[in-house]
Backbone as CSV, one residue per row, in Angstrom:
resi,resn,N_x,N_y,N_z,CA_x,CA_y,CA_z,C_x,C_y,C_z
1,UNK,46.942,0.938,-14.124,45.782,0.327,-13.484,46.222,-1.025,-12.929
2,UNK,45.856,-1.289,-11.689,46.156,-2.589,-11.074,45.039,-3.567,-11.398
3,UNK,45.287,-4.830,-11.107,44.268,-5.853,-11.364,43.041,-5.609,-10.482
4,UNK,43.241,-5.203,-9.223,42.111,-4.929,-8.330,41.275,-3.770,-8.867
5,UNK,41.915,-2.701,-9.323,41.176,-1.577,-9.914,40.434,-2.024,-11.172
6,UNK,41.067,-2.911,-11.954,40.422,-3.428,-13.163,39.169,-4.230,-12.819
7,UNK,39.267,-5.080,-11.806,38.106,-5.884,-11.403,36.985,-5.002,-10.850
8,UNK,37.362,-3.962,-10.118,36.337,-3.035,-9.623,35.683,-2.290,-10.784
9,UNK,36.492,-1.923,-11.785,35.943,-1.248,-12.963,35.033,-2.193,-13.749
10,UNK,35.373,-3.472,-13.807,34.489,-4.451,-14.456,33.136,-4.496,-13.755
11,UNK,33.163,-4.496,-12.433,31.904,-4.507,-11.682,31.119,-3.218,-11.913
12,UNK,31.826,-2.126,-12.044,31.172,-0.826,-12.179,30.610,-0.607,-13.580
13,UNK,31.403,-0.911,-14.640,31.010,-0.550,-16.003,30.715,-1.739,-16.898
14,UNK,30.956,-2.950,-16.439,30.663,-4.122,-17.250,31.842,-4.546,-18.102
15,UNK,31.632,-5.583,-18.912,32.711,-6.195,-19.686,32.952,-5.514,-21.025
16,UNK,32.072,-4.639,-21.465,32.254,-3.945,-22.744,33.125,-2.714,-22.513
17,UNK,34.389,-2.787,-22.963,35.329,-1.687,-22.731,34.945,-0.423,-23.493
18,UNK,34.121,-0.556,-24.517,33.677,0.622,-25.279,32.763,1.520,-24.442
19,UNK,32.135,0.977,-23.436,31.230,1.760,-22.577,31.955,2.393,-21.388
20,UNK,33.193,2.094,-21.222,33.981,2.643,-20.120,34.400,4.071,-20.463
21,UNK,34.724,4.859,-19.447,35.340,6.164,-19.726,36.663,5.945,-20.477
22,UNK,37.006,6.861,-21.333,38.132,6.673,-22.255,39.450,6.405,-21.526
23,UNK,39.735,7.161,-20.480,41.009,6.989,-19.783,41.116,5.618,-19.128
24,UNK,40.012,5.174,-18.475,40.014,3.870,-17.827,40.069,2.736,-18.851
25,UNK,39.397,2.903,-19.973,39.423,1.866,-21.018,40.839,1.711,-21.578
26,UNK,41.532,2.803,-21.781,42.903,2.732,-22.295,43.824,2.033,-21.293
27,UNK,43.674,2.356,-19.996,44.482,1.698,-18.973,44.129,0.212,-18.881
28,UNK,42.875,-0.119,-19.045,42.452,-1.522,-19.001,43.027,-2.295,-20.177
29,UNK,43.042,-1.711,-21.345,43.612,-2.400,-22.508,45.112,-2.647,-22.306
30,UNK,45.801,-1.687,-21.703,47.235,-1.875,-21.427,47.439,-3.010,-20.427
31,UNK,46.584,-3.089,-19.422,46.693,-4.162,-18.436,46.374,-5.513,-19.073
32,UNK,45.350,-5.567,-19.930,44.964,-6.822,-20.581,46.080,-7.355,-21.483
33,UNK,46.874,-6.469,-22.025,47.967,-6.904,-22.908,49.066,-7.617,-22.138
34,UNK,49.184,-7.340,-20.824,50.290,-7.910,-20.045,49.862,-8.902,-18.975
35,UNK,48.595,-8.900,-18.550,48.186,-9.715,-17.390,47.163,-10.774,-17.807
36,UNK,47.535,-12.069,-17.755,46.579,-13.129,-18.134,45.427,-13.261,-17.138
37,UNK,45.639,-12.967,-15.863,44.540,-13.050,-14.886,43.495,-11.966,-15.162
38,UNK,43.926,-10.815,-15.615,42.979,-9.760,-15.979,42.157,-10.200,-17.181
39,UNK,42.786,-10.900,-18.145,42.034,-11.405,-19.301,41.004,-12.447,-18.861
40,UNK,41.370,-13.301,-17.894,40.409,-14.284,-17.379,39.244,-13.580,-16.658
41,UNK,39.552,-12.522,-15.912,38.496,-11.761,-15.239,37.564,-11.117,-16.258
42,UNK,38.158,-10.610,-17.373,37.328,-10.014,-18.421,36.454,-11.081,-19.077
43,UNK,37.005,-12.273,-19.338,36.210,-13.358,-19.925,35.073,-13.776,-18.991
44,UNK,35.359,-13.825,-17.685,34.315,-14.181,-16.713,33.229,-13.110,-16.683
45,UNK,33.629,-11.851,-16.750,32.643,-10.762,-16.749,31.798,-10.808,-18.019
46,UNK,32.420,-11.148,-19.145,31.651,-11.268,-20.387,30.655,-12.427,-20.297
47,UNK,31.068,-13.532,-19.654,30.154,-14.666,-19.479,28.970,-14.275,-18.597
48,UNK,29.239,-13.504,-17.542,28.148,-13.041,-16.673,27.211,-12.118,-17.449
49,UNK,27.778,-11.191,-18.228,26.940,-10.288,-19.022,26.083,-11.055,-20.020
50,UNK,26.667,-12.082,-20.646,25.900,-12.888,-21.610,24.784,-13.642,-20.909
51,UNK,25.077,-14.161,-19.733,24.044,-14.877,-18.977,22.918,-13.928,-18.572
52,UNK,23.257,-12.740,-18.109,22.226,-11.766,-17.732,21.422,-11.315,-18.946
53,UNK,22.085,-11.160,-20.072,21.365,-10.778,-21.290,20.379,-11.865,-21.702
54,UNK,20.761,-13.126,-21.506,19.853,-14.229,-21.843,18.655,-14.249,-20.904
55,UNK,18.851,-13.853,-19.665,17.734,-13.834,-18.713,16.728,-12.747,-19.033
56,UNK,17.156,-11.686,-19.650,16.252,-10.569,-19.950,15.210,-10.926,-21.000
57,UNK,15.463,-11.970,-21.783,14.505,-12.336,-22.829,13.420,-13.272,-22.312
58,UNK,13.450,-13.623,-21.057,12.441,-14.516,-20.497,11.095,-13.802,-20.481
59,UNK,10.084,-14.501,-20.945,8.744,-13.925,-20.976,7.863,-14.643,-19.965
60,UNK,6.973,-13.908,-19.385,6.019,-14.484,-18.443,5.017,-15.346,-19.212
61,UNK,4.463,-16.381,-18.549,3.418,-17.179,-19.204,2.226,-16.295,-19.571
62,UNK,1.516,-16.675,-20.608,0.444,-15.821,-21.129,-0.657,-15.585,-20.104
63,UNK,-1.011,-16.613,-19.312,-2.081,-16.411,-18.329,-1.638,-15.436,-17.234
64,UNK,-0.358,-15.477,-16.860,0.142,-14.549,-15.852,0.209,-13.135,-16.415
65,UNK,0.657,-13.001,-17.650,0.711,-11.681,-18.282,-0.693,-11.088,-18.413
66,UNK,-1.677,-11.928,-18.724,-3.058,-11.442,-18.836,-3.580,-10.963,-17.479
67,UNK,-3.287,-11.721,-16.418,-3.735,-11.296,-15.083,-3.077,-9.995,-14.674
68,UNK,-1.795,-9.857,-14.947,-1.086,-8.621,-14.603,-1.659,-7.449,-15.382
69,UNK,-1.903,-7.658,-16.676,-2.483,-6.594,-17.499,-3.857,-6.180,-17.015
70,UNK,-4.669,-7.140,-16.615,-6.004,-6.832,-16.099,-5.924,-5.999,-14.826
71,UNK,-5.018,-6.374,-13.940,-4.879,-5.619,-12.687,-4.342,-4.215,-12.926
72,UNK,-3.441,-4.076,-13.872,-2.903,-2.746,-14.183,-4.001,-1.863,-14.743
73,UNK,-4.802,-2.400,-15.658,-5.902,-1.600,-16.213,-6.930,-1.256,-15.143
74,UNK,-7.220,-2.197,-14.242,-8.193,-1.927,-13.177,-7.655,-0.874,-12.219
75,UNK,-6.357,-0.913,-11.951,-5.772,0.079,-11.043,-5.723,1.450,-11.696
76,UNK,-5.581,1.494,-13.013,-5.505,2.773,-13.708,-6.877,3.417,-13.845
77,UNK,-7.947,2.621,-13.848,-9.301,3.157,-14.002,-9.740,3.812,-12.700
78,UNK,-10.284,5.018,-12.770,-10.746,5.660,-11.535,-11.988,4.954,-10.993
79,UNK,-12.054,4.707,-9.698,-13.227,4.025,-9.136,-14.435,4.958,-9.121
80,UNK,-15.628,4.352,-9.168,-16.824,5.175,-9.102,-17.049,5.642,-7.658
81,UNK,-18.053,6.456,-7.469,-18.255,7.073,-6.145,-18.565,6.054,-5.063
82,UNK,-19.371,5.042,-5.389,-19.736,4.034,-4.400,-18.501,3.241,-3.971
83,UNK,-17.652,2.872,-4.929,-16.430,2.146,-4.585,-15.497,3.009,-3.750
84,UNK,-15.403,4.294,-4.073,-14.558,5.193,-3.274,-15.096,5.321,-1.856
85,UNK,-16.422,5.415,-1.698,-17.014,5.513,-0.373,-16.776,4.231,0.410
86,UNK,-16.986,3.087,-0.230,-16.754,1.814,0.441,-15.288,1.677,0.828
87,UNK,-14.386,2.057,-0.072,-12.963,2.020,0.240,-12.612,2.955,1.378
88,UNK,-13.227,4.146,1.407,-12.970,5.098,2.475,-13.414,4.530,3.817
89,UNK,-14.537,3.825,3.817,-15.055,3.278,5.065,-14.257,2.071,5.556
90,UNK,-13.700,1.300,4.647,-13.065,0.052,5.064,-11.543,0.096,5.097
91,UNK,-10.929,1.126,4.558,-9.463,1.166,4.525,-8.856,1.276,5.913
92,UNK,-9.412,2.082,6.735,-8.849,2.322,8.060,-9.940,2.115,9.113
93,UNK,-9.518,1.737,10.304,-10.477,1.471,11.372,-11.090,2.757,11.924
94,UNK,-10.344,3.846,11.944,-10.854,5.069,12.553,-11.968,5.697,11.734
95,UNK,-12.016,5.441,10.446,-13.055,6.062,9.622,-14.449,5.577,9.985
96,UNK,-14.692,4.254,10.124,-16.024,3.838,10.562,-16.355,4.338,11.965
97,UNK,-15.337,4.449,12.830,-15.597,4.957,14.181,-16.046,6.411,14.135
98,UNK,-15.405,7.215,13.295,-15.809,8.616,13.153,-17.209,8.699,12.567
99,UNK,-17.495,7.862,11.598,-18.827,7.861,11.009,-19.883,7.482,12.048
100,UNK,-19.595,6.482,12.872,-20.544,6.074,13.915,-20.752,7.207,14.918
101,UNK,-19.682,7.916,15.263,-19.826,9.034,16.202,-20.663,10.154,15.595
102,UNK,-20.491,10.412,14.301,-21.307,11.443,13.651,-22.778,11.049,13.634
103,UNK,-23.060,9.781,13.359,-24.452,9.314,13.347,-25.048,9.390,14.750
104,UNK,-24.270,8.974,15.762,-24.766,9.050,17.136,-25.011,10.497,17.550
105,UNK,-24.120,11.386,17.161,-24.307,12.809,17.476,-25.543,13.376,16.802
106,UNK,-25.787,12.976,15.544,-26.990,13.444,14.852,-28.239,12.912,15.539
107,UNK,-28.206,11.656,16.002,-29.353,11.102,16.730,-29.593,11.829,18.047
108,UNK,-28.523,12.162,18.737,-28.642,12.887,20.008,-29.251,14.270,19.781
109,UNK,-28.756,14.976,18.771,-29.299,16.308,18.485,-30.751,16.226,18.033
110,UNK,-31.083,15.191,17.287,-32.478,15.013,16.878,-33.356,14.763,18.097
111,UNK,-32.875,13.954,19.033,-33.627,13.692,20.255,-33.822,14.947,21.090
112,UNK,-32.836,15.797,21.115,-32.988,17.048,21.860,-34.001,17.967,21.215
113,UNK,-34.038,17.973,19.895,-34.964,18.879,19.219,-36.399,18.357,19.254
114,UNK,-36.604,17.054,19.422,-37.959,16.505,19.466,-38.638,16.858,20.781
115,UNK,-37.915,16.792,21.884,-38.476,17.125,23.191,-38.640,18.637,23.274
116,UNK,-39.880,19.104,23.301,-40.161,20.539,23.313,-40.097,21.051,24.748
117,UNK,-39.061,21.807,25.081,-38.947,22.285,26.461,-40.023,23.302,26.831
118,UNK,-40.742,23.859,25.854,-41.796,24.829,26.159,-43.027,24.144,26.737
119,UNK,-43.186,22.831,26.542,-44.340,22.097,27.045,-43.857,20.956,27.940
120,UNK,-43.460,21.258,29.167,-42.941,20.214,30.055,-44.033,19.286,30.600
121,UNK,-45.295,19.633,30.407,-46.363,18.807,30.970,-46.392,17.415,30.322
122,UNK,-46.098,17.315,29.029,-46.087,16.028,28.358,-45.013,15.124,28.953
123,UNK,-43.853,15.678,29.193,-42.766,14.903,29.780,-43.149,14.441,31.183
124,UNK,-43.753,15.341,31.957,-44.155,14.969,33.321,-45.238,13.902,33.296
125,UNK,-46.188,13.974,32.340,-47.251,12.978,32.250,-46.672,11.598,31.904
126,UNK,-45.726,11.562,30.973,-45.117,10.292,30.592,-44.350,9.713,31.772
127,UNK,-43.610,10.531,32.486,-42.846,10.045,33.638,-43.775,9.557,34.743
128,UNK,-44.877,10.244,34.943,-45.826,9.835,35.970,-46.431,8.478,35.638
129,UNK,-46.818,8.310,34.367,-47.383,7.027,33.961,-46.359,5.893,34.081
130,UNK,-45.151,6.146,33.681,-44.127,5.105,33.719,-43.812,4.713,35.150
131,UNK,-43.625,5.698,36.025,-43.252,5.384,37.403,-44.435,4.847,38.198
132,UNK,-45.680,5.241,37.871,-46.814,4.703,38.616,-46.965,3.207,38.344
133,UNK,-46.675,2.748,37.114,-46.710,1.311,36.831,-45.643,0.578,37.626
134,UNK,-44.484,1.149,37.726,-43.403,0.508,38.472,-43.757,0.445,39.954
135,UNK,-44.285,1.548,40.498,-44.633,1.559,41.918,-45.800,0.616,42.214
136,UNK,-46.731,0.506,41.282,-47.852,-0.413,41.486,-47.361,-1.850,41.521
137,UNK,-46.432,-2.194,40.679,-45.874,-3.548,40.693,-45.136,-3.806,41.996
138,UNK,-44.435,-2.787,42.478,-43.686,-2.968,43.725,-44.644,-3.118,44.917
139,UNK,-45.765,-2.389,44.948,-46.698,-2.458,46.057,-47.435,-3.799,46.073
140,UNK,-47.697,-4.388,44.876,-48.389,-5.657,44.809,-47.472,-6.873,44.934
141,UNK,-46.215,-6.617,44.996,-45.257,-7.732,45.078,-45.321,-8.344,46.473
142,UNK,-45.171,-9.661,46.510,-45.172,-10.344,47.792,-43.776,-10.359,48.375
143,UNK,-43.691,-10.209,49.722,-42.370,-10.195,50.357,-41.740,-11.560,50.464
């Protein structure tokens, strides 16, 4: 094993030679017995591992941990129907547009069903009254 291969193996498997594959660990031990730079690289890797191990024990402040826990529990709880409907309406822009189109379509169909085509006289009477008021205003208007 060369020093470069040893340094790459340190990056790959860490400074604990017991966790290395057996063949590579044996070659590394042979290199460490003869190369002082390899021993320095191993000491540096052990220092990095110790520093990383010390960082793993860091705990979040209690108020931050409480906020995170609250959000995790809230995210895990299934929302009720009203919240799901509100979320469905506000998550994307196209959803309210589709809802508005459905409401407009229902209003249009309702308007068509209210006007009874079998009795056109009512429609004609309303149009006559509306247009006669407009024409009367136009005839009385001064030029």
